KOLVORO-581143 format. One line per field, with one value per residue (C-alpha): residue number from 1; x, y, z; residue in one letter. Coordinates in nm, 4 decimals. Layout:
BEGIN
k NUM:...
px X:...
py Y:...
pz Z:...
r A:...
end
This chain:
BEGIN
k 1:2:3:4:5:6:7:8:9:10:11:12:13:14:15:16:17:18:19:20:21:22:23:24:25:26:27:28:29:30:31:32:33:34:35:36:37:38:39:40:41:42:43:44:45:46:47:48:49:50:51:52:53:54:55:56:57:58:59:60:61:62:63:64:65:66:67:68:69:70:71:72:73:74:75:76:77:78:79:80:81:82:83:84:85:86:87:88:89:90:91:92:93:94:95:96:97:98:99:100:101:102:103:104:105:106:107:108:109:110:111:112:113:114:115:116:117:118:119:120:121:122:123:124:125:126:127:128:129:130:131:132:133:134:135:136:137:138:139:140:141:142:143:144:145:146:147:148:149:150:151:152:153:154:155:156:157:158:159:160:161:162:163:164:165:166:167:168:169:170:171:172:173:174:175:176:177:178:179:180:181:182:183:184:185:186:187:188:189:190:191:192:193:194:195:196:197:198:199:200:201:202:203:204:205:206:207:208:209:210:211:212:213:214:215:216:217:218:219:220:221:222:223:224:225:226:227:228:229:230:231:232:233:234:235:236:237:238:239:240:241:242:243:244:245:246:247:248:249:250:251:252:253:254:255:256:257:258:259:260:261:262:263:264:265:266:267:268:269:270:271:272:273:274:275:276:277:278:279:280:281:282:283:284:285:286:287:288:289:290:291:292:293:294:295:296:297:298:299:300:301:302:303:304:305:306:307:308:309:310:311:312:313:314:315:316:317:318:319:320:321:322:323:324:325:326:327:328:329:330:331:332:333:334:335:336:337:338:339:340:341:342:343:344:345:346:347:348:349:350:351:352:353:354:355:356:357:358:359:360:361:362:363:364:365:366:367:368:369:370
px -1.0375:-0.7397:-0.5837:-0.2241:-0.0571:-0.2470:-0.1961:0.1865:0.2082:0.0252:0.2486:0.5605:0.4533:0.3643:0.7042:0.8733:0.6910:0.7931:1.1375:1.1495:1.0178:1.2857:1.5487:1.7079:2.0533:2.0898:1.9503:2.2169:2.4811:2.4011:2.3873:2.7543:2.8712:2.6984:2.8403:3.1967:3.1339:2.9880:3.2911:3.5356:3.7101:3.6396:3.2729:3.1759:3.4150:3.0923:2.7903:2.5524:2.6918:2.7387:2.3560:2.2773:2.4686:2.3574:1.9980:1.9856:2.1768:1.9385:1.6699:1.7776:1.8991:1.5477:1.4004:1.6446:1.5925:1.2049:1.2547:1.4589:1.2467:0.9262:1.1134:1.1596:0.8199:0.6993:0.9183:0.8214:0.4555:0.4743:0.6795:0.3981:0.0959:0.3009:0.3602:-0.0304:-0.1469:0.1103:-0.0110:-0.3573:-0.3547:-0.6231:-0.4552:-0.1528:-0.3528:-0.5142:-0.1849:-0.0697:-0.3587:-0.3110:0.0435:-0.0661:-0.2984:-0.0160:0.2139:-0.0355:-0.0878:0.2865:0.3423:0.0508:0.1892:0.5291:0.3860:0.1951:0.5349:0.6889:0.4321:0.5648:0.8480:0.7922:1.0784:0.9677:0.7727:1.0435:1.0300:0.8667:0.4955:0.3867:0.0172:-0.2076:-0.5859:-0.8200:-1.1808:-1.3930:-1.7808:-1.9878:-1.9024:-1.8411:-1.9140:-1.6257:-1.3921:-1.4887:-1.4384:-1.0801:-0.9949:-1.1311:-0.9153:-0.6153:-0.6641:-0.7392:-0.3845:-0.2086:-0.3633:-0.2617:0.0951:0.1055:-0.0276:0.2650:0.5220:0.6010:0.6903:0.4909:0.5353:0.2426:0.3921:0.0864:-0.2826:-0.5379:-0.8486:-1.1814:-1.3947:-1.6592:-1.5060:-1.2415:-0.9981:-0.9680:-0.6452:-0.3400:-0.0117:0.1982:0.4610:0.4823:0.8431:0.8711:1.0080:0.7551:0.5238:0.4765:0.4345:0.1890:-0.0286:-0.0255:-0.3286:-0.5099:-0.4846:-0.8188:-1.1603:-1.3017:-1.6719:-1.8522:-2.2678:-2.4070:-2.6657:-2.4905:-2.4178:-2.4065:-2.7398:-3.0242:-3.2727:-3.0749:-3.0653:-2.8461:-2.5336:-2.2818:-1.9239:-1.6015:-1.2122:-0.9637:-0.6282:-0.2883:0.0341:0.3723:0.7046:0.9447:1.2295:1.5839:1.9068:1.9801:1.6838:1.8519:1.5284:1.6639:1.4709:1.6247:1.5326:1.4075:1.1486:0.9727:0.7803:0.8135:0.5244:0.5324:0.1928:0.0945:0.0096:-0.3680:-0.5627:-0.9027:-1.1487:-0.9190:-0.7475:-0.4075:-0.1552:0.1597:0.2427:0.5069:0.4838:0.6375:0.4022:0.5574:0.3728:0.5919:0.4628:0.6568:0.6080:0.6833:0.4113:0.1936:0.2231:0.1579:0.2654:0.2672:0.3892:0.2907:0.3545:0.7091:0.8074:1.0287:1.0090:1.3211:1.2004:0.8627:1.0318:1.2608:0.9418:0.7449:1.0261:1.0220:0.6601:0.7255:1.0169:0.7968:0.5183:0.7890:0.9360:0.5834:0.5500:0.9033:0.8552:0.5031:0.6447:0.9812:0.8418:0.4675:0.4956:0.1959:0.0428:0.3322:0.3502:-0.0141:-0.0612:-0.4033:-0.4053:-0.3219:-0.6524:-0.6515:-0.7967:-1.1240:-1.1636:-1.4004:-1.2133:-1.3843:-1.7147:-1.7965:-2.1479:-2.2689:-2.6405:-2.8793:-2.6610:-2.2822:-2.0413:-1.6885:-1.6531:-1.3591:-1.5016:-1.2207:-1.1574:-1.4763:-1.3454:-1.5980:-1.6504:-1.9517:-1.7371:-1.6655:-1.5511:-1.2928:-1.1760:-1.1611:-0.9708:-0.7050:-0.7870:-0.7084:-0.4759:-0.7136:-0.8137:-0.4141:-0.3623:-0.6623:-0.5637:-0.2191:-0.3175:-0.5914:-0.3388:-0.0903:-0.3637:-0.4352:-0.0470:-0.0484:-0.3608:-0.1765:0.1313:-0.0297
py 1.3659:1.2031:0.9082:1.0302:0.7392:0.5122:0.7426:0.7586:0.3894:0.3407:0.5691:0.4304:0.0741:0.1864:0.3433:0.0155:-0.1646:0.0910:0.0589:-0.3325:-0.3145:-0.0267:-0.2302:0.0664:-0.1025:-0.2235:0.1334:0.3034:0.0715:0.1349:0.5171:0.4736:0.2760:0.5111:0.8297:0.6757:0.6253:0.9563:1.1024:0.9353:1.1736:0.9612:0.9317:1.1469:0.9589:0.7543:0.9735:0.7042:0.5228:0.8569:0.9362:0.6144:0.6622:1.0188:0.9459:0.6431:0.8074:1.1043:0.8751:0.6717:0.9809:1.1185:0.8172:0.8115:1.1914:1.1212:0.8260:1.0451:1.3457:1.1495:0.9921:1.3286:1.4784:1.1557:1.2539:1.6105:1.5456:1.3567:1.6962:1.9141:1.7230:1.7111:2.0996:2.1501:1.9220:2.0890:2.4394:2.3469:2.5557:2.4714:2.6623:2.4424:2.1267:2.2442:2.2931:1.9319:1.7955:1.9326:1.8249:1.4994:1.4780:1.6159:1.3325:1.0645:1.1911:1.1968:0.8498:0.6935:0.8492:0.7084:0.3680:0.3871:0.4682:0.1474:-0.0351:0.1119:-0.1469:-0.1689:-0.1567:0.1956:0.3385:0.5758:0.7786:1.0903:1.0106:1.0877:1.1203:1.1272:1.2000:1.1666:1.2712:0.9441:0.8987:1.2082:1.4626:1.8137:1.7045:1.4446:1.7245:1.9356:1.6386:1.5559:1.9207:1.8977:1.5984:1.7529:2.0349:1.8038:1.6236:1.9636:2.1108:1.7910:1.8453:2.2154:2.1517:1.8981:2.1454:1.9234:2.0369:1.9654:2.0115:1.9947:1.8631:1.8687:1.9737:1.9075:2.1436:2.0681:2.2827:2.3934:2.3455:2.1228:1.9157:1.6172:1.4952:1.6118:1.4890:1.6118:1.5001:1.5226:1.5636:1.4212:1.0961:0.8043:1.0140:0.7384:0.4740:0.7084:0.8260:0.4785:0.3799:0.6390:0.4521:0.3667:0.5274:0.8005:0.8514:1.1750:1.2138:1.5551:1.8265:1.8967:2.2829:2.2165:2.0881:2.3523:2.1122:2.0549:1.6868:1.4721:1.3615:1.0805:1.1280:0.9238:1.0022:0.7763:0.8226:0.6663:0.6734:0.5739:0.5940:0.8654:0.7124:0.7605:0.7464:0.4051:0.2569:0.2610:0.3102:0.3813:0.4619:0.4696:0.7817:0.5508:0.3851:0.7166:0.9758:1.3528:1.5679:1.9532:2.1947:2.4852:2.5061:2.5282:2.6769:2.6756:2.6525:2.5585:2.8824:2.9088:3.0139:3.0173:3.1850:2.9081:2.5497:2.4556:2.1838:1.8101:1.4916:1.1625:0.8552:0.5190:0.3268:-0.0209:0.0125:0.2692:0.4877:0.8401:1.1189:1.5109:1.8015:2.1758:2.3487:2.4527:2.7651:2.5800:2.2875:2.1446:2.1625:2.0273:1.7346:1.6590:1.6436:1.4301:1.1815:1.1492:1.0583:0.7936:0.6346:0.6020:0.4336:0.2053:0.1453:0.0039:-0.1932:-0.3204:-0.4481:-0.5867:-0.8059:-0.9182:-0.9965:-0.9641:-0.6907:-0.4755:-0.5269:-0.3315:-0.0649:0.0046:0.0208:-0.1172:-0.5037:-0.4567:-0.2527:-0.0959:0.2480:0.0965:-0.0182:0.2042:0.2802:0.6160:0.7763:1.1414:1.2103:1.5721:1.5051:1.3988:1.3622:1.4480:1.1507:1.0394:0.6779:0.4532:0.1338:-0.0962:0.0096:0.1317:0.4337:0.7348:1.0777:1.3298:1.6330:1.6047:1.9685:1.9054:1.6252:1.8138:2.0718:1.8200:1.6549:1.2845:1.1700:0.9445:0.7925:0.7464:0.5773:0.3400:0.2541:0.1657:-0.0417:-0.2107:-0.2883:-0.4549:-0.6663:-0.7932:-0.8520:-1.0725:-1.2606:-1.3376:-1.4317:-1.6788
pz 11.6041:11.4313:11.6265:11.6062:11.7213:11.4618:11.1717:11.2305:11.2974:10.9395:10.7475:10.9189:10.8188:10.4577:10.4404:10.5346:10.2724:10.0240:10.1319:10.1175:9.7413:9.6730:9.8512:9.9733:10.0580:9.7151:9.5804:9.7635:9.6613:9.2808:9.3568:9.4927:9.1819:8.9467:9.1192:9.0763:8.7032:8.6731:8.8080:8.5730:8.3371:8.0412:8.1084:7.7775:7.5645:7.4995:7.4915:7.4955:7.7976:7.9814:7.9288:8.0579:8.3827:8.4339:8.3636:8.5908:8.8610:8.8567:8.8822:9.1672:9.3767:9.3330:9.4749:9.7800:9.8483:9.8223:10.0920:10.3264:10.3015:10.4073:10.6834:10.8093:10.7609:10.9664:11.2483:11.2437:11.2589:11.6123:11.7290:11.5547:11.7368:12.0668:12.0429:11.9610:12.2484:12.5131:12.4349:12.3609:12.0564:11.8091:11.5080:11.5682:11.5913:11.2614:11.0786:11.1936:11.0547:10.7445:10.7227:10.8427:10.5098:10.2816:10.4050:10.3618:10.0085:9.9577:10.1028:9.8913:9.5721:9.6675:9.7311:9.4036:9.2370:9.3436:9.1441:8.8414:8.7319:8.3802:8.1294:8.0030:8.3235:8.4328:8.1066:7.9533:7.7963:7.4611:7.4436:7.1286:7.1500:6.8468:6.8042:6.7430:6.7032:6.7908:6.5565:6.6653:7.0140:7.0046:6.8791:7.1544:7.3986:7.2429:7.3262:7.6833:7.7403:7.6077:7.8484:8.1257:8.0900:8.0288:8.3443:8.5223:8.4378:8.5002:8.8593:8.9091:8.7713:8.4988:8.1362:7.8325:7.4463:7.1945:6.8971:6.6521:6.6774:6.3959:6.4481:6.3506:6.1496:6.3921:6.7194:6.9030:6.7561:6.5497:6.7062:6.9035:7.0112:7.3145:7.5566:7.9515:8.0700:8.4306:8.5878:8.5496:8.3230:8.0952:8.3750:8.5553:8.2272:8.0584:8.2496:8.0555:7.7314:7.5794:7.4686:7.6820:7.6607:7.7403:7.7761:7.8077:7.6518:7.3334:7.3139:6.9319:6.8794:6.8398:6.9891:7.3151:7.2746:7.4868:7.2999:7.3370:7.2147:7.2254:7.2209:7.1961:7.4186:7.3273:7.5595:7.4429:7.6108:7.4599:7.2705:7.4075:7.2131:7.3504:7.1806:6.8392:6.6458:6.3192:6.0311:5.6812:5.4430:5.1864:5.4135:5.4585:5.2481:5.3788:5.2822:5.3816:5.4039:5.5621:5.9336:6.0105:6.3131:6.4636:6.1983:5.9281:5.9116:5.7897:6.0832:5.8855:5.5611:5.4657:5.4149:5.7583:5.8676:5.7876:5.7606:5.7568:5.6260:5.7135:5.4167:5.5451:5.8094:5.6812:6.0114:5.9588:6.1723:6.1565:6.3410:6.2922:6.6033:6.5741:6.3769:6.0900:5.8777:6.0392:6.3726:6.2815:6.0901:6.3994:6.6268:6.3672:6.3823:6.7401:6.7217:6.4633:6.6369:6.9722:6.7443:6.5943:6.9268:7.0559:6.7342:6.7579:7.1420:7.0418:6.7592:6.9583:7.2999:7.2752:7.5508:7.4259:7.7705:7.9351:7.6527:7.6309:7.9956:8.0461:8.0051:7.6107:7.5325:7.2017:7.1240:7.0756:7.4539:7.6829:7.9861:8.1533:8.1198:8.1818:8.2453:8.2614:8.2098:8.3455:8.6433:8.7349:8.7412:8.6181:8.6544:8.5497:8.3938:8.4928:8.8644:8.9398:9.0781:9.0531:9.1495:9.1281:9.0017:8.6226:8.6170:8.8635:8.6917:8.3454:8.5062:8.5903:8.9182:8.7970:9.0490:9.2195:8.8722:8.7998:9.1394:9.1087:8.7586:8.8498:9.1363:8.9225:8.6834:8.9151:9.0329:8.6718:8.6551:8.9674:8.8597:8.5111:8.7050:8.9773
r M:V:D:V:S:E:A:L:K:S:L:T:S:T:M:E:S:V:E:A:V:L:D:M:E:K:L:R:G:E:I:A:A:L:E:E:Q:A:A:A:P:T:L:W:D:D:P:E:R:A:Q:Q:V:T:S:R:L:S:L:L:Q:G:Q:A:R:K:V:E:E:L:H:G:R:I:D:D:L:E:V:L:F:E:L:A:E:A:E:N:D:A:D:A:R:A:E:A:E:A:E:L:A:A:V:R:K:A:V:S:E:L:E:V:R:T:L:L:S:G:E:Y:D:H:R:D:A:M:I:S:I:R:A:E:A:G:G:V:D:A:A:D:F:A:E:Q:L:Q:R:M:Y:L:R:W:A:E:R:K:G:Y:Q:T:E:V:L:D:T:S:Y:A:E:E:A:G:I:K:S:T:T:F:T:V:K:A:P:Y:A:Y:G:T:L:S:V:E:Q:G:T:H:R:M:V:R:I:S:P:Y:D:N:Q:G:R:R:Q:T:S:F:A:G:V:E:V:L:P:V:V:E:Q:T:D:H:I:E:I:P:E:N:E:I:R:V:D:V:F:R:S:S:G:P:G:G:Q:S:V:N:T:T:D:S:A:V:R:I:T:H:L:P:T:G:I:V:V:S:C:Q:N:E:K:S:Q:I:Q:N:R:A:A:A:M:R:V:L:Q:A:R:L:L:A:R:Q:K:E:E:E:Q:A:K:M:D:A:L:K:G:D:G:G:N:S:W:G:N:Q:M:R:S:Y:V:L:Q:P:Y:Q:M:V:K:D:L:R:T:E:H:E:V:G:N:P:Q:A:V:L:D:G:E:I:D:D:F:L:E:A:G:I:R:W:R:K:Q:Q:E:S:K:R:D:A
end
């Protein structure tokens, strides 16, 4: 039986902590100032400044609405339990307990979001996945990871856009790049950076042997107009080629896919998922800009810890294991968080791993600052 009084007291206490971190008085003051600026008839005379104002205003209004909405739900909870008790209604009690669980989850998510205070944490995320050691199993695993993140975003109602997918010959993918468009997508997903490892009986091994395969995940913040990442034409080489699908088959009758090489750094990006060469070039440039932004910030301020999202780990650092045989388990090697249902995780149920990762990262930052 749920101790309703204790549960509500705990939720209220957590909300007070959240509001203290957000500094609601300051937040409301900033919203009022931004609303005044947004109402100015000359706002769009400077489109760059207008984008900054409207983007920031939308972000802060969303935070304030979330806090107010959760306060209302906590207040309603007390009424729901009182009514269920007064009427001795088991169904009403079950409904109240279900709402309590939902509110707990929402408050926990808001609390975790207050830990996302990095310079780029509020932005959309750009995720790249590549198959590493493990042959065809690694390519298959890379595709499963792509599906996992896309399913996670779909469950949340977040928009996604696949910019490029390079298919492997037998099965799976060599690499993929896609964006997740949602407030704090980058800050939330940046803890996924690193090498993921899968252990299973290989469906591609005719002797049915256990196979270990690896896939690397990179997470970057999507570049905004205000970043000023300018790339002179004489610093890039643009190659066009025919888009390919699974098994290497051509899926386009024209050379619409685009590969861009940044000559000063050697960074190579490609895009083939749009219908036209112009669209693919624009998408590839966005990927290149994101990579250059990460590189620029690393060189200027040594902030790779914040950009890479997991203590500065490169693509080569293992961060999670997915074991399908001889037992069933998914375990985060940094936070020690683990679950016994790999299929649910691969279907997109990764919220608990994300929350544990964000809390772990904050603890590491606190230790460094101490």
